[in-house]
C-alpha positions in Angstrom: 103.0 126.9 -93.5 103.3 126.6 -97.3 100.7 125.0 -99.5 103.3 122.6 -100.9 103.7 121.2 -97.5 100.0 120.7 -97.2 99.9 119.0 -100.6 102.4 116.5 -99.4 101.1 115.9 -95.9 97.5 115.5 -97.0 98.3 113.8 -100.3 96.4 116.4 -102.4 97.2 118.3 -105.6 94.8 121.3 -105.1 93.8 123.3 -102.0 90.2 122.8 -102.9 90.6 119.2 -101.7 92.1 120.1 -98.3 88.8 120.1 -96.3 87.9 116.7 -97.6 91.4 115.3 -96.9 91.3 116.7 -93.4 87.8 115.3 -92.7 89.0 111.8 -93.9 92.0 112.2 -91.6 90.0 113.1 -88.4 87.3 110.4 -89.1 90.0 107.8 -89.8 92.6 105.9 -87.9 93.6 107.7 -84.7 97.3 106.7 -84.9 97.5 108.1 -88.4 95.7 111.3 -87.3 98.1 111.7 -84.4 101.1 111.3 -86.6 99.8 114.0 -89.0 99.1 116.2 -86.0 102.7 115.7 -84.8 104.0 116.6 -88.2 101.8 119.7 -88.3 103.2 120.7 -84.9 106.8 120.2 -86.2 106.1 122.1 -89.5 104.8 125.1 -87.4 107.7 125.0 -84.9 105.3 123.8 -82.2 103.7 127.3 -82.1 100.0 126.7 -81.2 99.2 130.4 -80.6 97.6 131.0 -84.0 95.6 129.4 -86.8 98.1 127.8 -89.1 95.6 127.7 -92.0 94.3 131.2 -91.9 96.5 132.9 -94.5 96.3 130.0 -97.0 92.5 129.7 -96.5 91.8 133.4 -96.7 94.0 134.0 -99.8 93.0 130.9 -101.8 89.9 129.2 -100.4 87.7 131.8 -98.8 84.4 132.6 -100.5 84.5 136.3 -99.9 81.9 137.3 -102.5 79.3 134.6 -102.0 79.6 134.0 -98.2 81.3 137.2 -97.2 84.0 135.2 -95.5 86.7 137.3 -93.8 89.0 136.2 -91.0 89.9 137.9 -87.7 93.6 138.8 -87.5 95.4 137.0 -84.7 96.3 140.3 -83.0 92.6 141.4 -82.8 91.6 137.9 -81.6 94.2 138.0 -78.8 93.2 141.6 -77.8 89.5 140.5 -77.6 90.6 137.6 -75.3 92.7 139.8 -73.1 89.8 142.2 -72.6 87.6 139.4 -71.1 89.9 139.1 -68.1 90.7 136.0 -66.1 87.6 134.1 -67.1 87.1 130.4 -66.9 84.1 128.6 -68.3 82.2 128.3 -71.6 83.4 130.1 -74.7 80.7 130.7 -77.4 81.7 131.5 -81.0 78.8 132.0 -83.3 80.9 132.4 -86.5 84.0 130.3 -85.8 85.5 130.0 -89.3 88.7 128.1 -88.9 88.8 128.9 -85.2 91.2 131.9 -85.0 89.2 133.6 -82.2 89.0 130.4 -80.2 92.7 129.6 -80.7 93.7 133.1 -79.6 91.5 132.9 -76.5 92.7 129.4 -75.7 96.3 130.6 -75.9 95.7 133.6 -73.6 93.9 131.3 -71.1 96.7 128.7 -71.2 99.2 131.5 -70.3 97.3 132.8 -67.3 98.9 130.3 -64.9 101.1 127.3 -65.0 100.5 125.4 -68.2 99.8 122.1 -66.3 97.1 123.9 -64.3 95.0 124.6 -67.4 92.1 122.1 -67.7 90.3 121.9 -71.1 87.1 120.7 -69.3 87.0 124.0 -67.4 87.1 126.0 -70.7 84.6 124.3 -73.0 83.9 125.8 -76.4 80.6 126.0 -78.3 81.2 126.9 -82.0 78.9 127.4 -84.9 80.1 127.6 -88.5 78.0 127.6 -91.7 80.8 126.9 -94.2 81.3 123.3 -95.1 84.9 124.0 -96.1 85.8 125.6 -92.7 84.3 122.8 -90.5 87.2 120.2 -91.1 89.9 122.9 -90.5 88.0 124.1 -87.4 87.8 120.6 -86.0 91.5 119.9 -86.7 92.5 123.2 -85.1 90.6 122.5 -81.9 91.5 118.9 -81.7 95.3 119.3 -82.2 95.2 121.8 -79.2 93.2 119.4 -76.9 90.3 121.8 -76.8 87.0 120.3 -75.6 83.5 121.3 -76.6 80.9 121.2 -79.4 81.0 122.3 -83.0 77.7 122.9 -84.8 77.9 122.9 -88.6 74.9 125.1 -89.3 73.2 128.5 -89.2 73.4 130.1 -85.7 70.6 132.5 -86.7 68.0 129.9 -87.5 69.4 127.0 -85.3 69.4 124.8 -88.4 72.1 122.1 -87.8 73.6 120.0 -90.5 75.8 118.1 -88.1 77.2 118.4 -84.6 80.6 117.3 -83.4 81.8 116.6 -79.9 85.5 117.2 -78.9 86.7 115.2 -75.9 90.2 115.4 -74.4 90.1 112.2 -72.4 93.1 113.1 -70.3 91.9 116.7 -69.6 95.4 117.7 -70.4 96.3 120.7 -72.6 99.2 118.7 -74.1 96.9 115.9 -75.4 94.8 115.8 -78.6 91.0 115.8 -78.5 89.0 113.0 -80.1 86.2 114.0 -82.4 82.8 112.3 -82.5 80.0 113.2 -84.9 76.7 113.3 -83.0 73.7 112.4 -85.2 71.3 113.4 -82.4 72.0 117.1 -82.6 68.4 118.1 -83.5 67.2 117.1 -80.0 69.7 119.6 -78.6 68.6 122.3 -80.9 64.9 121.7 -80.2 65.7 122.3 -76.5 67.6 125.5 -77.4 64.7 126.9 -79.4 62.2 126.4 -76.5 
């Protein structure tokens, strides 16, 4: 995907504005969001096997010096998923970034049987990410793939949560998009985890 395509699709003139534009999209009108998701699918030849934003983000938006942001190559992420075997169940990602590891694992899990047998509710994700610029891209990446679970915007080491998001695929269908809800009661969950 080229940055010029993103400029046009998200009506921005600089990549620094992409996270804010994505957040406005996913918090806005569902029909508009779904139309943008469909256009992203078309622009990427309907290939959901990798993070469409990783190369653009890593080359132009990553804060490598200040936050030590580096991204896992898709081949490494897929290998890690293959090594876990035929697992179903929860997937925990303490440093999710844009979601490359989750996407690779999701793709491997989807291919383990018939595609219509895959149930997002049986493969819930629990992601943590500290970077404010990664959170919108992570949410979009999970939602467009129909992934279900929780995304914590915060520090996994201290359990400090800035915000918590819930992803729900109402049809429990891997070909459906997930809705995203911001949960303001996240501190209650974290207090239980700390005990």
